[in-house]
PASEBA-1860 file (N, C-alpha, C; in nm, 3 decimals):
! residues 225
1> MIRRLAAF> 9.221/6.497/14.270/9.206/6.478/14.167/9.121/6.545/14.065 ~ 9.029/6.633/14.076/8.876/6.648/14.015/9.000/6.777/13.946 ~ 9.058/6.860/14.020/9.119/6.935/13.910/9.247/6.899/13.853 ~ 9.348/6.778/13.894/9.386/6.765/13.741/9.279/6.708/13.621 ~ 9.198/6.688/13.628/9.117/6.588/13.571/9.044/6.715/13.484 ~ 9.004/6.775/13.562/9.007/6.950/13.486/9.115/7.044/13.406 ~ 9.240/7.012/13.471/9.370/7.047/13.375/9.374/6.952/13.296 ~ 9.380/6.834/13.292/9.430/6.800/13.183/9.315/6.816/13.019
9> AALLTLTA> 9.261/6.827/13.095/9.038/6.857/12.991/9.093/6.971/12.876 ~ 9.185/7.071/13.007/9.169/7.199/12.957/9.283/7.177/12.815 ~ 9.367/7.080/12.898/9.521/7.110/12.822/9.453/6.984/12.668 ~ 9.389/6.925/12.665/9.314/6.822/12.539/9.248/6.921/12.478 ~ 9.173/7.001/12.525/9.063/7.135/12.447/9.134/7.266/12.307 ~ 9.266/7.280/12.379/9.452/7.324/12.385/9.430/7.250/12.247 ~ 9.529/7.130/12.265/9.567/7.059/12.125/9.497/7.072/12.062 ~ 9.318/7.053/12.036/9.269/7.032/11.938/9.240/7.136/11.815
17> CTEPVTRD> 9.299/7.222/11.957/9.180/7.402/11.857/9.326/7.401/11.771 ~ 9.445/7.332/11.765/9.588/7.402/11.672/9.602/7.277/11.576 ~ 9.572/7.304/11.462/9.649/7.275/11.391/9.769/7.198/11.349 ~ 9.746/7.027/11.304/9.944/6.986/11.277/10.011/7.020/11.224 ~ 10.159/7.082/11.201/10.246/7.070/11.071/10.364/6.947/11.077 ~ 10.309/6.826/10.972/10.343/6.779/10.909/10.457/6.816/10.839 ~ 10.562/6.706/10.786/10.649/6.731/10.673/10.618/6.746/10.617 ~ 10.522/6.691/10.482/10.493/6.676/10.417/10.397/6.791/10.341
25> QQARILLL> 10.351/6.936/10.496/10.269/7.003/10.475/10.305/7.059/10.329 ~ 10.153/7.112/10.235/10.219/7.202/10.126/10.117/7.330/10.099 ~ 10.051/7.323/10.288/10.071/7.473/10.321/10.134/7.552/10.318 ~ 10.091/7.675/10.207/10.226/7.810/10.241/10.203/7.959/10.370 ~ 10.071/7.910/10.384/10.014/8.006/10.535/10.031/7.959/10.647 ~ 10.097/8.071/10.774/10.043/7.963/10.903/9.971/8.105/10.922 ~ 9.890/8.063/11.025/9.779/8.159/11.119/9.794/8.136/11.249 ~ 9.829/8.238/11.308/9.850/8.196/11.516/9.776/8.350/11.594
33> GDSLMATH> 9.771/8.310/11.647/9.689/8.430/11.688/9.602/8.411/11.855 ~ 9.460/8.470/11.829/9.389/8.479/11.982/9.267/8.405/11.929 ~ 9.139/8.439/12.022/8.977/8.431/11.993/8.952/8.524/11.863 ~ 9.086/8.582/11.820/9.036/8.731/11.681/9.033/8.576/11.579 ~ 9.163/8.509/11.596/9.097/8.418/11.471/9.065/8.298/11.487 ~ 9.075/8.269/11.644/8.980/8.137/11.647/8.859/8.112/11.685 ~ 8.807/8.212/11.679/8.672/8.209/11.639/8.573/8.141/11.599 ~ 8.542/8.010/11.568/8.401/7.977/11.467/8.517/7.881/11.354
41> SLKGMGVS> 8.636/7.843/11.471/8.720/7.796/11.398/8.712/7.645/11.361 ~ 8.580/7.587/11.462/8.620/7.416/11.453/8.425/7.507/11.456 ~ 8.423/7.481/11.346/8.249/7.507/11.277/8.300/7.502/11.146 ~ 8.454/7.502/11.117/8.505/7.548/10.962/8.440/7.693/10.929 ~ 8.422/7.823/11.044/8.353/7.954/10.989/8.465/8.049/11.044 ~ 8.582/7.999/11.067/8.684/8.124/11.174/8.756/8.219/11.021 ~ 8.840/8.350/11.044/8.894/8.362/11.009/9.019/8.254/10.872 ~ 9.035/8.178/10.904/9.154/8.084/10.883/9.056/8.028/10.735
49> HAIEQELR> 8.946/8.008/10.754/8.897/7.970/10.669/8.771/7.999/10.547 ~ 8.785/8.154/10.599/8.732/8.268/10.494/8.882/8.284/10.410 ~ 8.950/8.284/10.436/9.106/8.254/10.337/9.128/8.214/10.309 ~ 9.111/8.074/10.348/9.092/7.982/10.224/8.995/7.971/10.121 ~ 8.879/8.006/10.123/8.727/8.058/10.083/8.815/8.118/9.962 ~ 8.834/8.218/10.006/8.906/8.342/9.890/9.049/8.302/9.836 ~ 9.100/8.240/9.884/9.240/8.247/9.815/9.260/8.148/9.761 ~ 9.173/8.001/9.758/9.153/7.893/9.706/9.227/7.825/9.750
57> EPVIDRSV> 9.306/7.850/9.857/9.435/7.767/9.922/9.418/7.698/10.070 ~ 9.491/7.599/10.100/9.485/7.594/10.264/9.547/7.677/10.340 ~ 9.501/7.698/10.449/9.589/7.720/10.566/9.563/7.653/10.650 ~ 9.718/7.677/10.742/9.659/7.585/10.897/9.684/7.716/10.972 ~ 9.553/7.670/11.098/9.561/7.757/11.187/9.570/7.697/11.351 ~ 9.644/7.731/11.416/9.712/7.733/11.524/9.656/7.829/11.629 ~ 9.544/7.906/11.577/9.542/7.983/11.694/9.459/7.901/11.793 ~ 9.460/8.044/11.953/9.418/7.980/12.029/9.340/8.091/12.094
65> SGARYLYA> 9.214/8.041/12.113/9.171/8.129/12.217/9.254/8.172/12.363 ~ 9.186/8.312/12.378/9.263/8.366/12.503/9.385/8.353/12.509 ~ 9.446/8.326/12.448/9.615/8.352/12.420/9.695/8.472/12.442 ~ 9.795/8.474/12.449/9.837/8.615/12.477/9.975/8.560/12.522 ~ 10.123/8.700/12.461/10.229/8.732/12.427/10.335/8.748/12.554 ~ 10.281/8.811/12.694/10.288/8.763/12.787/10.223/8.637/12.899 ~ 10.290/8.522/12.852/10.193/8.451/12.917/10.377/8.283/12.972 ~ 10.384/8.318/13.103/10.421/8.260/13.140/10.478/8.107/13.172
73> LPVSGSLG> 10.323/8.002/13.183/10.299/7.909/13.222/10.376/7.811/13.088 ~ 10.460/7.731/13.133/10.561/7.625/13.047/10.442/7.522/12.920 ~ 10.372/7.482/12.996/10.298/7.347/12.902/10.203/7.445/12.884 ~ 10.085/7.479/12.938/9.967/7.550/12.878/10.011/7.685/12.738 ~ 10.136/7.705/12.795/10.208/7.772/12.685/10.277/7.757/12.564 ~ 10.363/7.629/12.616/10.407/7.544/12.501/10.282/7.496/12.425 ~ 10.112/7.464/12.409/10.015/7.435/12.358/9.922/7.534/12.296 ~ 10.026/7.657/12.316/9.937/7.777/12.235/9.810/7.902/12.326
81> LNITKQYR> 9.867/7.872/12.416/9.841/8.000/12.522/9.947/8.151/12.519 ~ 10.081/8.086/12.474/10.193/8.203/12.450/10.166/8.234/12.318 ~ 10.131/8.277/12.229/10.137/8.382/12.116/10.231/8.273/12.019 ~ 10.327/8.307/12.067/10.528/8.281/12.014/10.529/8.118/12.018 ~ 10.465/8.068/12.062/10.467/7.903/12.088/10.389/7.854/12.033 ~ 10.303/7.895/11.966/10.190/7.825/11.838/10.321/7.826/11.699 ~ 10.389/7.874/11.671/10.506/7.854/11.557/10.535/7.737/11.554 ~ 10.474/7.682/11.410/10.594/7.552/11.379/10.661/7.593/11.256
89> PGDWDWVV> 10.772/7.575/11.215/10.848/7.641/11.154/10.805/7.464/10.984 ~ 10.821/7.595/10.882/10.790/7.524/10.779/10.787/7.625/10.647 ~ 10.698/7.567/10.545/10.797/7.607/10.366/10.694/7.814/10.404 ~ 10.666/7.880/10.450/10.585/7.941/10.511/10.614/8.081/10.468 ~ 10.513/8.122/10.289/10.566/8.261/10.249/10.480/8.326/10.298 ~ 10.381/8.327/10.373/10.310/8.428/10.504/10.298/8.368/10.645 ~ 10.282/8.409/10.713/10.232/8.432/10.837/10.192/8.522/10.900 ~ 10.038/8.504/10.975/9.976/8.598/10.939/9.892/8.561/11.125
97> LNGGGNDI> 9.911/8.689/11.230/9.896/8.661/11.360/9.819/8.847/11.381 ~ 9.789/8.777/11.475/9.733/8.945/11.583/9.744/8.908/11.759 ~ 9.777/8.933/11.814/9.822/8.993/11.990/9.753/9.065/12.016 ~ 9.731/9.070/12.144/9.769/9.154/12.234/9.695/9.245/12.300 ~ 9.536/9.193/12.271/9.447/9.233/12.330/9.443/9.142/12.464 ~ 9.420/9.065/12.491/9.416/8.986/12.626/9.553/8.976/12.700 ~ 9.669/9.022/12.655/9.752/9.088/12.719/9.700/9.195/12.834 ~ 9.636/9.294/12.699/9.582/9.452/12.802/9.535/9.417/12.939
105> WMGCGCGP> 9.384/9.291/12.863/9.238/9.306/12.894/9.271/9.196/13.036 ~ 9.335/9.143/13.024/9.350/9.080/13.169/9.461/9.077/13.248 ~ 9.553/9.166/13.178/9.694/9.268/13.276/9.607/9.354/13.341 ~ 9.513/9.419/13.269/9.500/9.608/13.297/9.426/9.618/13.342 ~ 9.328/9.548/13.285/9.172/9.507/13.311/9.108/9.659/13.248 ~ 9.158/9.687/13.152/9.151/9.812/13.063/9.191/9.939/13.194 ~ 9.215/9.917/13.232/9.317/10.066/13.309/9.445/10.124/13.264 ~ 9.509/10.202/13.318/9.611/10.257/13.295/9.712/10.116/13.263
113> CDRRISRL> 9.751/10.114/13.128/9.836/10.039/13.086/9.925/10.001/12.986 ~ 9.986/10.170/13.034/10.136/10.222/12.929/10.252/10.073/12.957 ~ 10.290/10.058/13.045/10.420/9.991/13.079/10.405/9.837/13.045 ~ 10.242/9.837/12.966/10.207/9.644/12.995/10.269/9.684/12.808 ~ 10.186/9.805/12.781/10.165/9.824/12.657/10.312/9.842/12.556 ~ 10.385/9.898/12.621/10.524/9.896/12.606/10.601/9.787/12.617 ~ 10.565/9.675/12.733/10.614/9.560/12.714/10.608/9.450/12.564 ~ 10.528/9.479/12.563/10.427/9.440/12.423/10.535/9.502/12.312
121> ISEDGTRG> 10.534/9.690/12.286/10.604/9.694/12.164/10.599/9.870/12.176 ~ 10.725/9.868/12.201/10.776/10.039/12.239/10.731/10.119/12.185 ~ 10.702/10.259/12.189/10.585/10.375/12.091/10.678/10.366/11.946 ~ 10.768/10.343/11.946/10.862/10.352/11.824/10.813/10.270/11.697 ~ 10.743/10.100/11.798/10.728/9.976/11.722/10.844/9.885/11.732 ~ 10.982/9.925/11.750/11.112/9.809/11.796/11.112/9.742/11.816 ~ 11.161/9.778/11.958/11.128/9.655/12.108/11.040/9.671/12.128 ~ 11.032/9.503/12.232/10.971/9.432/12.307/10.911/9.362/12.237
129> RIPGFVSK> 10.795/9.224/12.293/10.784/9.099/12.274/10.694/9.053/12.127 ~ 10.658/9.197/12.059/10.557/9.197/11.943/10.688/9.155/11.866 ~ 10.764/9.277/11.868/10.842/9.323/11.747/11.004/9.217/11.750 ~ 11.012/9.174/11.805/11.112/9.064/11.883/11.050/8.916/11.811 ~ 10.935/8.887/11.824/10.883/8.762/11.739/10.885/8.784/11.629 ~ 10.821/8.921/11.553/10.802/8.922/11.442/10.913/8.916/11.329 ~ 10.977/8.961/11.424/11.194/9.051/11.376/11.199/8.792/11.347 ~ 11.166/8.754/11.409/11.178/8.622/11.413/11.130/8.523/11.344
137> LRQTGAQV> 11.034/8.576/11.257/10.929/8.515/11.163/10.981/8.574/11.062 ~ 11.041/8.708/11.018/11.108/8.768/10.957/11.219/8.711/10.908 ~ 11.286/8.660/10.997/11.395/8.572/10.947/11.419/8.444/10.865 ~ 11.233/8.377/10.869/11.290/8.273/10.815/11.217/8.288/10.693 ~ 11.223/8.385/10.606/11.200/8.479/10.483/11.020/8.456/10.506 ~ 10.948/8.485/10.511/10.773/8.477/10.551/10.814/8.596/10.522 ~ 10.714/8.609/10.523/10.598/8.768/10.463/10.488/8.771/10.606 ~ 10.485/8.876/10.687/10.434/8.853/10.802/10.295/8.983/10.798
145> AFVGYLRT> 10.179/8.970/10.878/10.035/9.008/10.795/10.007/9.018/11.035 ~ 10.034/9.118/11.012/10.005/9.138/11.204/9.861/9.262/11.134 ~ 9.709/9.144/11.204/9.632/9.226/11.181/9.583/9.327/11.344 ~ 9.543/9.415/11.324/9.525/9.457/11.438/9.362/9.493/11.501 ~ 9.316/9.531/11.602/9.253/9.545/11.682/9.136/9.573/11.610 ~ 8.956/9.509/11.704/8.869/9.508/11.627/8.774/9.581/11.676 ~ 8.692/9.683/11.659/8.656/9.800/11.722/8.509/9.740/11.743 ~ 8.506/9.794/11.923/8.336/9.773/11.894/8.241/9.857/11.816
153> PGVRSPIE> 8.090/9.828/11.764/7.992/9.872/11.650/7.941/9.976/11.776 ~ 8.024/10.071/11.794/7.912/10.216/11.832/7.910/10.193/11.989 ~ 7.867/10.079/12.083/7.760/10.087/12.185/7.865/10.032/12.324 ~ 7.746/9.981/12.371/7.873/9.975/12.541/7.933/9.819/12.518 ~ 8.058/9.798/12.537/8.091/9.661/12.563/8.147/9.602/12.696 ~ 8.188/9.528/12.712/8.304/9.499/12.780/8.429/9.527/12.764 ~ 8.483/9.544/12.666/8.595/9.610/12.634/8.611/9.758/12.594 ~ 8.478/9.781/12.594/8.510/9.951/12.565/8.577/10.056/12.667
161> GCTDDGDE> 8.616/9.998/12.770/8.737/10.077/12.837/8.892/10.081/12.781 ~ 8.824/9.935/12.682/8.993/9.871/12.642/9.016/9.991/12.439 ~ 8.954/10.140/12.459/8.912/10.129/12.326/9.079/10.228/12.276 ~ 9.088/10.311/12.412/9.226/10.425/12.358/9.334/10.300/12.356 ~ 9.383/10.190/12.444/9.492/10.095/12.418/9.465/10.063/12.319 ~ 9.349/9.964/12.237/9.372/9.885/12.124/9.398/10.018/12.035 ~ 9.341/10.104/12.045/9.414/10.248/11.887/9.550/10.234/12.001 ~ 9.625/10.272/12.032/9.781/10.274/12.079/9.831/10.200/12.046
169> MDRRLARL> 9.817/10.089/12.088/9.832/9.917/11.994/9.844/9.964/11.861 ~ 9.760/9.972/11.807/9.758/9.964/11.637/9.863/10.116/11.588 ~ 9.890/10.146/11.632/9.894/10.302/11.582/10.118/10.191/11.569 ~ 10.120/10.208/11.716/10.247/10.089/11.717/10.313/10.003/11.610 ~ 10.183/9.949/11.606/10.176/9.801/11.515/10.221/9.876/11.427 ~ 10.190/9.976/11.338/10.223/10.026/11.189/10.312/10.144/11.199 ~ 10.369/10.161/11.251/10.535/10.240/11.302/10.622/10.047/11.275 ~ 10.590/9.972/11.334/10.711/9.836/11.302/10.723/9.811/11.135
177> AALDRGVH> 10.528/9.776/11.118/10.515/9.740/10.985/10.613/9.840/10.870 ~ 10.562/10.028/10.886/10.656/10.088/10.823/10.807/10.040/10.793 ~ 10.898/9.949/10.935/11.028/9.943/10.949/11.091/9.889/10.775 ~ 11.005/9.778/10.786/10.971/9.639/10.712/10.901/9.604/10.610 ~ 10.970/9.624/10.508/10.877/9.609/10.406/10.785/9.475/10.411 ~ 10.828/9.337/10.386/10.839/9.238/10.486/10.701/9.232/10.542 ~ 10.721/9.314/10.647/10.563/9.318/10.739/10.472/9.427/10.721 ~ 10.361/9.362/10.697/10.215/9.391/10.658/10.133/9.423/10.807
185> FVSLADLV> 10.060/9.607/10.793/9.937/9.583/10.934/9.850/9.583/10.844 ~ 9.776/9.487/10.926/9.620/9.472/10.866/9.533/9.546/10.942 ~ 9.469/9.664/10.932/9.362/9.715/11.046/9.258/9.707/11.013 ~ 9.194/9.717/11.168/9.060/9.729/11.154/8.937/9.761/11.176 ~ 9.009/9.868/11.200/8.969/10.012/11.214/8.844/10.071/11.154 ~ 8.851/10.066/11.071/8.695/10.091/10.974/8.663/9.957/10.912 ~ 8.627/9.828/10.963/8.555/9.717/10.944/8.404/9.751/10.973 ~ 8.413/9.717/11.087/8.222/9.700/11.120/8.239/9.889/11.092
193> PHGDRSYH> 8.089/9.881/11.060/8.003/10.044/11.071/7.985/10.054/11.187 ~ 7.927/10.217/11.222/7.890/10.204/11.354/7.782/10.167/11.383 ~ 7.703/10.129/11.502/7.576/10.052/11.481/7.544/9.968/11.477 ~ 7.677/9.874/11.376/7.621/9.742/11.346/7.658/9.707/11.421 ~ 7.600/9.563/11.429/7.633/9.448/11.554/7.638/9.346/11.508 ~ 7.645/9.351/11.367/7.615/9.203/11.314/7.797/9.137/11.265 ~ 7.828/9.199/11.324/8.002/9.206/11.313/8.091/9.112/11.378 ~ 8.016/9.094/11.532/8.015/9.060/11.625/7.945/8.955/11.707
201> GLDLIHPS> 7.962/8.839/11.808/7.842/8.825/11.867/7.837/8.855/11.947 ~ 7.740/8.791/12.031/7.645/8.844/12.163/7.707/8.929/12.261 ~ 7.819/8.808/12.271/7.915/8.927/12.375/8.037/9.022/12.286 ~ 7.920/9.142/12.168/8.022/9.216/12.170/8.152/9.263/12.199 ~ 8.259/9.109/12.176/8.398/9.105/12.223/8.474/9.060/12.079 ~ 8.428/8.953/12.042/8.430/8.861/11.942/8.376/8.877/11.840 ~ 8.431/8.812/11.696/8.363/8.831/11.549/8.202/8.774/11.594 ~ 8.132/8.783/11.496/8.028/8.694/11.441/8.122/8.601/11.341
209> VKGSRAIG> 7.965/8.481/11.272/8.099/8.457/11.153/8.066/8.559/10.997 ~ 7.984/8.639/11.046/7.999/8.741/10.907/8.122/8.828/10.912 ~ 8.148/8.875/11.079/8.302/8.927/11.125/8.396/8.855/11.073 ~ 8.403/8.743/11.133/8.557/8.637/11.078/8.572/8.626/10.914 ~ 8.429/8.624/10.838/8.453/8.653/10.693/8.465/8.738/10.644 ~ 8.476/8.914/10.692/8.490/8.999/10.636/8.639/9.042/10.678 ~ 8.675/8.928/10.821/8.837/8.977/10.858/8.901/8.835/10.744 ~ 8.899/8.784/10.735/8.967/8.690/10.646/8.974/8.731/10.511
217> QRIAKLIG> 8.806/8.800/10.482/8.803/8.848/10.328/8.915/8.972/10.302 ~ 8.907/9.037/10.443/9.044/9.132/10.450/9.201/9.133/10.398 ~ 9.180/8.998/10.518/9.392/8.916/10.504/9.408/8.899/10.328 ~ 9.280/8.809/10.330/9.301/8.767/10.158/9.349/8.780/10.109 ~ 9.334/9.003/10.106/9.268/9.013/9.968/9.527/9.133/9.999 ~ 9.567/9.089/10.099/9.656/9.161/10.068/9.733/9.009/10.039 ~ 9.669/8.905/10.090/9.779/8.816/10.024/9.767/8.813/9.903 ~ 9.691/8.827/9.828/9.671/8.789/9.696/9.718/8.900/9.567
225> D> 9.677/9.005/9.670/9.755/9.111/9.537/9.897/9.142/9.557
END
């Protein structure tokens, strides 16, 4: 009984983390992804809120902390732990998303991860779970902005061993974007100054409020231009 209640509570938490999409929805920007996007959202200070403030228009945020692309469980996946299931049809001009970090960290423990990365996106950027999903998003007519890997501030962190894999993911995502003028890669490689911890939370993994704001501003600049 306790396990069932815990599972039910977890599902309710997932549901609360995603904004609904109604038939009369006027927003033109949809945001999907993992904790890079979701952190601080419940406080009204997440990446989506920074985009809203910069562009002065609403953003629908359906991101969920811990979400992955390679996620098989059906119920929790449909509630957002599978990033591809976060999408809802709408008259979107832009779909902003990220992801892949949890697949690497949870799937490989930052160890050898070439096969898993290739399942996400091939070396040339044409195949894998991410290109397949991006292609479906583009078929709706929306432009797609894929946000890259957030670097650590030059100090040891729990995901320091994932740095090379994150860099490789960025390279492949940039190749994917180069194949389609409607796909844009938003690099965060130069966002965090060396030694500056203020862009990260205490765990040195997730963005601080300042970091979320800076990420949102970078995305808004792309959309606004």
